[in-house]
C-alpha positions as CSV (number, residue, x, y, z in Angstrom):
1,M,-1.8,-23.2,6.6
2,H,-0.5,-20.2,8.6
3,I,-3.8,-18.6,9.8
4,A,-2.0,-16.4,12.3
5,D,-0.2,-14.6,9.5
6,F,-3.6,-13.6,7.9
7,V,-4.8,-12.2,11.3
8,A,-1.6,-10.4,12.2
9,G,-1.3,-9.0,8.7
10,S,-4.8,-7.6,8.9
11,I,-4.2,-5.8,12.2
12,G,-0.8,-4.6,11.1
13,G,-2.3,-3.1,7.9
14,A,-5.0,-1.2,9.9
15,C,-2.4,0.3,12.1
16,G,-0.4,1.3,9.1
17,V,-3.4,3.1,7.5
18,A,-3.9,5.2,10.7
19,V,-0.3,6.4,10.6
20,G,0.1,7.1,6.9
21,Y,-3.3,8.3,5.6
22,P,-2.6,12.1,5.6
23,F,0.6,11.5,3.7
24,D,-1.3,9.3,1.2
25,T,-3.9,12.0,0.6
26,V,-1.1,14.5,-0.3
27,K,0.6,11.9,-2.5
28,V,-2.6,11.2,-4.5
29,R,-3.3,14.9,-5.0
30,I,0.2,15.7,-6.2
31,Q,-0.1,12.8,-8.7
32,T,-3.4,13.6,-10.2
33,Q,-4.0,17.4,-9.9
34,P,-1.6,19.9,-11.5
35,Q,-2.5,22.7,-9.1
36,F,-0.5,20.9,-6.5
37,T,3.2,21.3,-7.3
38,G,4.9,20.0,-4.2
39,L,4.5,18.4,-0.7
40,W,4.4,21.6,1.3
41,Q,2.3,23.6,-1.1
42,C,-0.3,20.7,-1.3
43,A,-0.4,20.2,2.5
44,T,-0.9,24.0,3.2
45,A,-3.5,24.4,0.4
46,T,-5.4,21.4,1.7
47,F,-5.4,22.6,5.3
48,S,-6.4,26.2,4.5
49,K,-9.3,25.1,2.3
50,E,-10.6,22.0,3.9
51,G,-9.1,21.8,7.4
52,V,-7.7,18.7,9.1
53,H,-10.6,16.7,7.7
54,G,-9.2,17.2,4.2
55,F,-6.3,14.9,5.0
56,F,-8.6,12.0,6.1
57,K,-11.2,12.0,3.3
58,G,-12.3,8.5,2.4
59,M,-10.4,6.8,5.3
60,A,-13.3,4.7,6.6
61,L,-13.4,2.3,3.7
62,P,-9.6,1.9,3.3
63,V,-9.3,0.9,7.0
64,T,-11.5,-2.0,6.3
65,T,-10.2,-2.9,2.8
66,I,-6.6,-2.5,3.6
67,S,-7.0,-4.7,6.7
68,M,-8.3,-7.3,4.4
69,T,-5.7,-6.8,1.7
70,S,-2.8,-6.8,4.2
71,S,-4.2,-10.0,5.6
72,V,-4.2,-11.5,2.1
73,V,-0.6,-10.2,1.4
74,F,0.9,-11.6,4.6
75,G,-1.1,-14.8,4.6
76,T,-0.4,-15.5,0.9
77,Y,3.3,-14.7,1.4
78,R,3.8,-17.0,4.4
79,N,1.9,-19.9,2.9
80,C,3.7,-19.5,-0.5
81,L,7.0,-19.7,1.4
82,Q,5.9,-22.9,3.0
83,C,4.8,-24.4,-0.4
84,L,8.0,-23.4,-2.2
85,S,10.1,-24.8,0.6
86,Q,8.3,-28.1,0.4
87,L,8.6,-28.3,-3.4
88,R,12.4,-27.8,-2.9
89,G,12.4,-30.6,-0.4
90,A,13.8,-28.5,2.4
91,A,13.5,-29.6,6.0
92,P,10.5,-28.1,7.9
93,G,11.4,-24.8,9.6
94,G,14.6,-24.4,7.4
95,P,15.5,-21.0,5.8
96,N,14.0,-20.0,2.5
97,T,16.0,-18.9,-0.5
98,K,16.0,-15.3,-1.6
99,L,14.2,-16.4,-4.8
100,E,11.4,-18.0,-2.7
101,V,11.0,-14.8,-0.7
102,F,10.9,-12.7,-3.9
103,L,8.3,-15.0,-5.6
104,S,6.2,-15.3,-2.5
105,G,6.1,-11.5,-2.0
106,M,5.1,-11.1,-5.6
107,A,2.3,-13.7,-5.2
108,G,1.0,-11.8,-2.1
109,G,1.0,-8.5,-4.0
110,V,-1.0,-9.9,-6.9
111,A,-3.4,-11.9,-4.8
112,Q,-4.7,-8.8,-3.0
113,I,-5.8,-6.9,-6.1
114,L,-9.3,-8.4,-6.2
115,V,-10.0,-7.2,-2.7
116,M,-8.1,-3.9,-2.8
117,S,-9.1,-2.3,-6.1
118,P,-12.7,-1.2,-5.2
119,G,-11.6,0.3,-1.9
120,D,-8.6,2.0,-3.5
121,M,-10.8,3.4,-6.3
122,V,-13.1,5.0,-3.7
123,K,-10.1,6.3,-1.7
124,V,-8.6,8.0,-4.6
125,R,-11.9,9.6,-5.8
126,L,-12.5,11.0,-2.3
127,Q,-9.0,12.2,-1.7
128,C,-9.0,14.1,-5.0
129,Q,-12.4,15.8,-4.1
130,T,-11.1,19.2,-3.0
131,E,-14.5,20.8,-2.5
132,S,-15.2,21.4,1.2
133,P,-18.6,20.6,2.7
134,R,-18.5,24.2,3.9
135,G,-18.9,25.2,0.3
136,R,-22.6,24.6,0.4
137,T,-23.0,27.8,2.4
138,N,-20.2,29.8,0.7
139,N,-21.4,29.7,-2.9
140,M,-18.8,27.1,-3.8
141,S,-19.4,23.9,-5.7
142,K,-20.7,21.0,-3.7
143,P,-18.7,17.8,-3.3
144,K,-19.7,15.1,-5.8
145,Y,-19.4,12.3,-3.2
146,R,-20.9,12.5,0.3
147,G,-18.8,9.7,1.7
148,P,-17.3,6.3,1.0
149,V,-20.6,4.4,0.6
150,H,-22.1,7.1,-1.5
151,C,-19.0,7.2,-3.7
152,L,-19.0,3.4,-4.1
153,L,-22.7,3.3,-5.1
154,R,-22.3,6.2,-7.5
155,I,-19.4,4.7,-9.3
156,V,-21.3,1.5,-9.8
157,R,-24.4,3.4,-11.0
158,E,-22.5,5.7,-13.4
159,E,-19.6,3.5,-14.6
160,G,-20.8,0.0,-13.9
161,F,-19.4,-2.6,-11.5
162,L,-16.2,-2.8,-13.6
163,G,-15.7,0.9,-12.9
164,L,-14.5,-0.2,-9.4
165,Y,-11.7,-2.0,-11.1
166,R,-10.5,0.8,-13.3
167,G,-6.7,1.0,-12.7
168,A,-6.6,-2.7,-11.5
169,L,-3.9,-3.6,-14.2
170,P,-1.4,-0.9,-13.2
171,L,-2.3,-1.7,-9.5
172,M,-1.2,-5.3,-10.2
173,M,1.9,-4.1,-12.1
174,R,2.7,-1.9,-9.2
175,D,2.1,-4.3,-6.3
176,G,3.5,-7.5,-7.7
177,P,7.1,-6.2,-8.1
178,S,6.8,-3.8,-5.2
179,F,5.8,-6.5,-2.6
180,A,8.5,-8.8,-4.0
181,T,11.1,-6.1,-3.3
182,Y,9.4,-5.2,0.0
183,F,9.7,-8.7,1.5
184,L,13.1,-9.4,0.0
185,T,14.5,-6.1,1.5
186,Y,12.9,-6.8,4.9
187,N,14.3,-10.4,4.9
188,T,17.8,-9.3,3.9
189,I,18.1,-6.5,6.4
190,C,16.7,-8.7,9.2
191,E,19.5,-11.2,8.3
192,W,22.1,-8.5,8.4
193,M,20.9,-7.3,11.8
194,T,20.5,-10.6,13.5
195,P,23.1,-11.0,16.3
196,A,25.3,-14.1,16.3
197,G,23.5,-17.0,18.1
198,K,20.0,-15.4,17.6
199,D,17.2,-16.4,15.2
200,G,16.2,-12.9,14.4
201,P,16.9,-9.2,15.0
202,G,15.8,-7.1,18.0
203,W,13.0,-4.6,17.8
204,S,15.3,-1.8,16.5
205,G,16.2,-4.1,13.6
206,V,12.6,-4.8,12.9
207,M,11.7,-1.1,12.8
208,L,14.6,-0.2,10.5
209,A,14.0,-3.2,8.2
210,G,10.3,-2.5,8.0
211,G,10.8,1.2,7.2
212,L,13.5,0.6,4.6
213,A,11.5,-2.2,3.0
214,G,8.6,0.2,2.6
215,M,10.9,2.8,1.0
216,A,12.4,0.2,-1.4
217,G,8.9,-1.1,-2.4
218,W,7.7,2.4,-3.2
219,T,10.8,3.4,-5.1
220,L,9.9,0.6,-7.5
221,G,6.1,1.2,-7.4
222,T,5.8,5.0,-7.6
223,P,5.8,5.3,-11.5
224,M,3.0,2.8,-11.9
225,D,1.2,4.3,-8.9
226,V,1.0,7.6,-10.8
227,I,-0.6,5.8,-13.8
228,K,-3.0,3.9,-11.6
229,A,-4.2,7.1,-9.8
230,R,-4.8,8.9,-13.1
231,L,-6.8,6.1,-14.6
232,Q,-8.9,5.9,-11.5
233,M,-9.6,9.6,-11.7
234,D,-10.2,9.6,-15.4
235,G,-13.8,10.5,-16.2
236,A,-14.7,11.4,-12.6
237,R,-15.5,15.1,-13.5
238,E,-15.0,15.5,-17.3
239,T,-14.9,13.4,-20.4
240,R,-12.5,10.6,-20.3
241,R,-8.9,11.5,-21.4
242,Y,-7.2,8.1,-21.6
243,R,-8.0,5.0,-23.7
244,G,-6.1,2.7,-21.5
245,L,-2.8,2.1,-19.7
246,V,-0.4,2.6,-22.6
247,H,-2.2,5.7,-23.8
248,C,-2.1,7.1,-20.3
249,V,1.7,6.5,-20.1
250,V,2.3,8.1,-23.5
251,E,0.1,11.1,-22.9
252,T,1.6,11.7,-19.4
253,V,5.1,11.7,-20.8
254,R,4.2,13.8,-23.8
255,L,2.5,16.6,-21.7
256,E,4.5,16.5,-18.5
257,G,7.7,14.7,-19.1
258,A,9.0,11.5,-17.6
259,T,9.9,13.2,-14.3
260,V,6.2,13.3,-13.4
261,F,6.4,9.6,-12.5
262,F,8.7,10.4,-9.6
263,R,7.0,13.7,-8.5
264,S,5.4,11.9,-5.5
265,L,8.4,9.8,-4.6
266,G,9.5,12.1,-1.7
267,I,6.1,11.9,0.0
268,N,6.0,8.1,-0.6
269,W,9.3,7.7,1.2
270,L,8.2,10.0,4.0
271,R,5.1,8.0,4.4
272,A,6.5,4.5,3.8
273,F,9.1,4.5,6.6
274,P,6.8,5.1,9.6
275,V,3.9,3.2,8.1
276,N,5.8,0.0,7.4
277,M,7.8,0.3,10.6
278,V,4.4,0.1,12.4
279,V,3.1,-2.6,10.2
280,F,6.0,-5.0,10.8
281,V,6.3,-4.2,14.6
282,T,2.6,-5.0,15.0
283,Y,2.8,-8.1,12.8
284,E,5.9,-9.5,14.5
285,S,4.5,-8.7,18.0
286,L,1.3,-10.6,17.2
287,I,3.0,-13.5,15.6
288,G,5.4,-13.8,18.6
289,F,2.4,-13.7,21.0
290,W,0.3,-16.3,19.1
291,R,3.0,-18.8,18.2
292,A,4.2,-20.9,21.0
293,A,6.7,-22.8,18.9
294,P,10.4,-22.1,19.4
295,A,11.8,-19.2,17.4
296,G,13.7,-21.6,15.0
297,A,10.3,-23.0,13.9
298,R,9.2,-19.5,12.9
299,G,12.2,-18.6,10.8
300,G,13.1,-18.6,7.2
301,G,10.7,-16.2,5.5
302,G,11.7,-12.8,6.7
303,A,8.5,-12.2,8.7
304,G,8.2,-13.9,12.0
305,R,11.9,-13.9,12.7
306,V,12.2,-11.5,15.6
307,A,14.3,-12.4,18.6
308,F,12.0,-11.6,21.4
309,E,14.3,-10.4,24.2
């Protein structure tokens, strides 16, 4: 078992959260609240009403949970690659096929849902809470949730434990195909950018491959991300609007048109490139540091293929 991949994935995920969280807050608000009509309008409205703090609401819990989910994704991906390679009867350390990379990425995306869903639920609820704590002294409504822990406990009390997993199905439908595309894109670009005679690309290749892989994954995942966020927010402040995933899709298209599914694609791209560039650079750096084996023994999966020059 590749334990190093679990640890490196965890640290890489935490670094990615720190870089991308303000973009993620803007994305979630655009997806779930009609008063926000675009990237710049949402960002300026958030800053004017809530200050810089408004962009980082609910960050404490996701730093922890995304570290765990990133660990599960990278660890599952790497170990699935090894298992599929063994089932195929390939020589140890040999290259994996594109299908193996795709299936392993999908397995990693699905495996993390159990850990990710509660933290993501809390994150979305806090990000969509536009009331400022300053409102307590300015005759404005008070925030419903005082912080991540209070939000978590209140969801359990009001909606039951399963309330933490509302939106888990669209989350799985988003992350399975998205992570499959994510790792396949990274692996393919790394292969294209590997110089002759080397086992992997240089750092510029890793940064480009990581950034483009993130953009590719979000291109596929954004429509289901909209549905996931709306189901998670459903019933938070008013009576529940959606009876389930299919009803949410139908009502969203009926009221806002199909283009709503891509309204946040621009912010997803803007966020995905730097975040996943940081994730893969951190991951590859740690893997290169911890693994003393020759570079050829690390190859084959897309991750862990940098030529350390």
